[in-house]
N, C-alpha and C positions, 0 to 999 in steps of 0.2 A: 366530481377528479375524471378525466379521460385521461384513457395510457392507451400510451404510446407504444405500438405492436411492432417496431422497426426491434424490439431490445424482448428476448423471452422471460417471463418466469422464473422468477429464481431462486434455489432452492433456501429455506431457513440458516444460516447459522449456525456454528457450532463454539463449540465453549474453546479461546486456541489457549487463554492465554497462560496458562506453566511453558508455551513458547515466548513467552513476552521477558527480556530482561528483565530481572527488581531492582536493580540503582538505579535508586534517582525515581522511582515510576511512582505517579501522583495523583493517580487515576487511572480505574480499566473499564471498558464499557464496551458489549456487544449491541451494532447494530443492524435491526432486519434486515434491512435493503437500501441497495443506494450509498455504499460506504458514499463518505466524503461529497453527498451530493448530487453522486453523477449516478446515470440513469441505467450505465451500462455495469454497474457494477452494480456487484447485487454485496449480501448481509456481509459485515466477517469481524472483526473484534479491533477498539482501536486504544490506545493506553499515552498517556499524559505522561509528559520525562520534567525534571528538572535537572540541570548536572552540569560540570565545570565547565560542557560544548554550549547549553544554553538549553531555551525552555522549549521542545518541537515534542513530535506525536509521533507515537512509532502503531501501522498497524497491518496488519495479515488477515486474508481470504485465502479460503481453503477450496480449493475444483475440483469435481468427481474425475477430468481426468486434467491428463499436461497441451490438449488444446485447447480443452476449454480456459485453460489458463496463460495461454499463449494470445488467444483472442484478446482474453481484455485487454493482457502489455499491445496489442494491436489498438484496440477500438480505443487507448491512452493517446495512442502514436499518433489514430487519428487525427487528434478530437486538440491538442494543443503541435503548436507550433519551436523553432528557436530550441530544440531538446539536443542534450549531448550525450551520449554514444559513454559510460562507464565501465569500462573494457575489465575491471578487474571482477563483476560478477555478474557484466553485460547488460546492464539497468541503465535508464535511464536517468536523468534529472533535465528538471527546466520549473518554468512556472508555470502558476494555475491559480489565473486571475493576480497578480503579483505576489502568489504565496512559493516559496522553495518549491519542489516534493518531489521526490529521489523512488525512483518504483524500481521493479524488479521479479523473474520469480524465480522459481527455486520446484520441480519436481511439479506437484498440484498446487503449491502455492504460487501466489503472488502475493506480495509486502509491498511498500515502503515506511519511508519517513516525512515528515511535512517538516517542514519551520529551519529546519539547517545551511547553512555555506557547500558547496559541493564536494569539498574534503574533507569536514565535516560527519556529512552526509556518506560518506562510502565510505567509512571510519564505519559509522555505526551500523553500517548496512551489510558492511561483510559480519560482524561479530552476529550478526540477529540472523543471516544470513547460517551459521557457522550454528544453528538451535535448532533451523526445520528441518 
């Protein structure tokens, strides 16, 4: 397998499962690298949920510094079109191969939700951000 030199080698993820809400959680997984199958994303934690707002996933990456976290957001923006800026926590909502994704950063963390409509994702993201 040939490695794309455009993206640096990523640091292995740490267990951040305690930062995730427990209500409705159906699974928790640590992904070694390329979270959500994106070459530019390092590994991180991803949890599945089934709640009254739907079935969805939350993910969390911790970077070494805020610049690296911001660069992940920039890489996301550069690879997706028709993104909607969500001003309440400064995140971006859009489609990734037809699947809704909400992505935001807070300090060293890059987090997001997969599978919810914009308003539901925004509400869940604000609660998640408060845990970071």
